[in-house]
N, C-alpha and C positions, 0 to 999 in steps of 0.2 A: 386490305392487308394491312399497310402501315396504320390506318385508322383505328383498325382493331387490336392491333398491339400496342399500341400509345393506349386507346382505351382501356388493357389489360393492365398495362404498366400501371394507370394512375388509378385504378381500383385496388392492385395489390398495395401501392403505397399509402394509399387512404388506411386500407385496413391495417397495415404496417403500425401505422400513426395511433389508430384507434385503440390497437392491441398495447401499443406502449403508452397510450394516456391510460388505460385500464390497470397497468401495470403499474402505473408510481400511485394509484388510488386517487380519491376524493382531496381536493385540497384542503388545506386548513386555514381558516382566517386569519389563523394568528401569524401564518407567514406573511409577514409584510414586503409590500415590494420598495424596492430602494431604488433611486433617483440617478441618472449615470450608469444604467446597467444597461451594456450593448446585447447582451447575452438572454438579457431576463432569467439569470441564472439566481437571482436574490443576493448577489456580490455586487458590490460597485466596481467599476471599473479602476478606479485606484485603489482599491482592495485587494481585485485579483493583480493588478502588476505588483501589488508589494508583497503577497504571498507565492510569486509565481505560477499562477494561473491563466489560462489563455481566456482572452476577453470576450471572443466570439466562438465560443464553446460551450453551450450550456450543461452538457452533461459529458466531460469528458473520459470519464470512466465504461459510461456506455450502460447504465444500469437502470435507466429511468428516473431517475431522482435528480433534480435539478441539484447545480454543485453547492450553491449556499445552504440547501436546506440539509444536505446529506452532511455538509461539514461543522453546521449546528449542532445535527443529533450526534456526532462523534463527539463534539466539546462537551456536550450534555454527558455522556454516558464518562466520559473523565472527570466532570466535577462532580458528579452523583460519588464517585469512588474516592475522592479526596477527602482526607482528614480535615477535622474541622480544627481548628488553632487551637492548640495546647494540646493536643492528642495526638499529635506527630509521634511514629517511632523513631526519627532520625530529625534531628535541626537542621538539614537540610532538606527535608522533604517539602514538596510543596504543599501550601494547605488553604484551605478557604474560609472565610470568616463573614459575619453578619452585626451589624448592631441594632437590634430591634429598638424601637420607639413609639412613646405614646401614641398611634395613629396609624389608620390603614388606607389602601386605595385598592380601587377596584379594576380591574382589567376590564378596557373597553370592549374587547371581544366576547369574553365568555362569563364577565363578570363576577370571576372570582376575587377573592378578598386577599389581600398580598399587604403583610407589615410596611409602611412606607420608610423603613430605615435604610442606610446605606450596607451593599455586602461588597465583597473582593474577594482576588486571588492572589496570594504570595508565594514567590519561586525565592527562597533564602538564597540558592547556589547560584542562581542567576543575580539576584541583586533587581529583580524586577517583580515589578507587581499590576496588576489592573482595580480599578473600582466599577463600580455601576451600581444604581438601584435595583433592591432586592426582585422587584418586578421582572430586571430584566433576564432573570434566570427562568421564570414561569414563560418567557418566550423562548427564549433559548430550548428549552424541552419541550417546544413546540415545533420547533426547527426554524427562528427566526430570529436573528441579530439584532433586529429593530423592535421597538416595545412600545405601548402604549397604553400608559395607566391614566385614572384620574389627576393624578397629580404629577407622574414622571412622565416623559417620551421622550425617545431618543435611538440611538444606535450603540451598539457595544464598540469599543475599538476592534475591530476584528484581527489586525496583524499584531497588534498586541496581545491579546488575549491569547492567539496561537505561538507566542513566541513563551509567554509565562507558563502555558501548559506543555509547551519543547513538541507542538506536533503541528503537522502542516495538511495530513492527508486525512480524507475520511473514512477509509477502509478501516475495520476491525481487526486489530492486530491478533496476533497468536502468542501463547507464553511459547511455544517451539523457536521462535525468532529472537534468540538470543543476543543480547547486546555485545557489540566487540570488548568490552571490558569485563564479559561474564569469566569468572573465578570459580573453578572446581577445585573442593578440599582438597588438598593431598597432589591435585596436579598442577595448579596454577591457572595463568590467564589461558583460554583456549585460543583467542586470536592472537598474531604474532604481533599486533599493536592495535591501538584503538583510536586512532586518529583517523577522524571521519569528518572532513570537513564541511561536506553536503548533511551529513546523517543519513545515509542511504543504505546503511547494514552491509556498506563495502568501504574496507580500509581504503583511505589515502593510496597506500603502497600497492593495494591490489587493484583500485582501477588504473593508476598508471602502469603495472604491468598489465592489463587486460587491455588498455586504449580505451576507456571511460574518461567521463567529464566528472572531475573531481568536483566541480563546481554546480553540478546539476543534479539533483536526486532523483529526478523523474524524466528522464531523457526523452522517452515516447509520448509525454505528457499523459499519463493513463490515469494518475493520482493513485500509483503504486510504487514504493520507493524502490530504485532500480534491484539493492540488494535482494528482496525479497522474489520480485518478480523474476529475476535471474535465476535463482537459486529452482524456483518450481518450474521453470524452464527447463533447466539441466535437468531434472529429475524426469519431464516427460521425456526428453530424448534417450534418456537411460533407458527407462522403462520398454520403451518401442526396438533397443537395437536386437541384431539375432543372438542368441545363445548360441556358441559354440561349444562343444563337447572334444576336447584334446583327445580323449582316449575311445574315441568311436569311430576312428580309421580314416574320416574323412579330412579334404583340405579344408584349411581355416579361411572364412571368407574374404573376399578382396575389399570389403568395406569395414568401418568399424564393427566390433563386436565385443560380446563381453561372454565370460567364461566363471560359472558358479563354481565357488572355492567355498562352500556354506560347511559348516562344522557342527559336530554333534553336541550342540550346547547353545543356550538362549541366555541374552541379555536385559536388561530393564532400558527404557528409556527414562531417562531422571526426571523430564516433566509431567507424562502422561501417566508411566508405569506400566506401557505394553510392553508384552517380551516380544524381542525381535530374535532372529537368528545371530549368534556372535562371529558368522562367517564374512565374507566378503564377496564383490564380484570384482574382476580381472579385467578391465576395458582396454582393447587393446585399436589401436590406429595403424594398419599395417603399411598405409600408404606414407604417413610421417614417422614410422618407426618409433611410435610414442605409446606408452603405457602407464596407468593408474590403478590402484586398489583402492575401491569403495565399500568400506564396511557397508554391513546391511541396515546397520543403525544409521548413518550418515544419510543414506536414502532417503530412511523416516524422515527426517530434520528437512532436507533438501524438500521432500514432496510438502512440507508446511513452511518452505518459504527460509530454510536457514541454512549457511554454510557451514557454522560451526554446529556441533552434536557432543552429547554427552550420554553415556549409557553405564549403567551401574552393574556389577556382578548379582546373578541371579539370588544365591545365598544370602542371608544377613551374616554381618551389617550392613550387606549392600554397597562395597568399596567402588571406588571409581574403577570401570574395566576400558573401553575404547570412549577416547575422549580426544578432541582439537579440532582443527578446522581443516576445508577441502584447501589444497592448492588449486585457486580458482584458476588463475593463468594456464595452466597446463591442462586442468580438466576443459576449459575452453577449447584449445587446442586441439586437443582429442576429439571432442566431438564437433569440432570446425563450427564452433558456433558463432553467429548465428546461421543456423543450417533450414531455418524455415522463416518464410515471410511471416513477418511481425514479432519475432525475437527480437530481445532487445540488441541494438545495435546494427538493426538492418537498414542497408543505405537503399532509400528509394530513386528510382528515377527521375528526372526533373518532373514530366508530367503526370508522375503519377500522385496525383491529388489526394484521392480515396485511400491511397496507402494497400492496395491489393498486390502489390509486384507486378501490375499489368499497366500498360497504358493503351486504352480503348475508350468509347464511348462513354464511358460512364466516368472517365475523369472530367470530361468535356462539361457532362452533366452537373458535377461538382464546380466546377470553375463557372458556366453560369449562375449556379445557385448562390455562389460567394463571392462573385468579382466586386462586390461593392463594398464587402466588408473591412478593406485593407485601408491602413490609417498612415502607410509610409508616404512620407513625401515625394 
């Protein structure tokens, strides 16, 4: 029986690994390996240490794409949308430049012809810049920070590039994720302040009030900024709350619940133009005797990863309607976050190595698989 069980586990594990490999697609030969890369994710150990990634986890967000390749793809997306030098709409806007010269070089992988001149990116606001040969952009487009041409070969300064681009995470952002300094005309700044030391879309005062680490933008190391992840988790919990009808004659639930106070009217999302009810949910935690009102437009923004929200009146000229920012510490208290295993802020038992909120034999397997990876003295 034990042998059969082990065989089944091995078979399932092999199938899972195969499926993961298929999901990742065939490797691109442009994705050049880098030396001193303990987890084989195409980021050198010193680069991962510099940007706050895990040295022994090649796929922190579990999407079957090595972190270095995914990060290079994200950088390429940002670079493609940058204006060229002299075309900036704002003097503080980050821009890219290149200086063509009389000469070309060839990509050693695909043979593409690339001008042999230099290129770079400048961030005037931070007074930072990074430069590289033009062929480096060809390799970044293919998911590699290393490049190999007939004239130039080397590697882009990854930490510097990320700082110049003001990015760290490979996820694709959503326009609903309003920055803390977002201003609505006639209303002013939505967030109470824009001080965000770690750049996770949670203000320092909010992190202090909620008990989060204001020096770490990704506390659970899944490559999603804490503010975005927390907003989406709150949205999911609110969606699952039971709805109580105060006019139905029954007693209210003993656990946290919500009441529908929707109104006969609509408002527009300023970002996507969706029409939403102008009413709100009244969320009550009877045990703690706490409550909060959350507009439907607020729920819309929470589902997109933003605690800030901005709605417009339905009729032209579409003046501002419900705008502002959720009182995060209060909402977390009412929802008793973290309320599910894996929610931001979950405290795991010492032996829960696979972070499933249980200590069992699967943790022993995790320990056996990873025990040689520690570099602690």
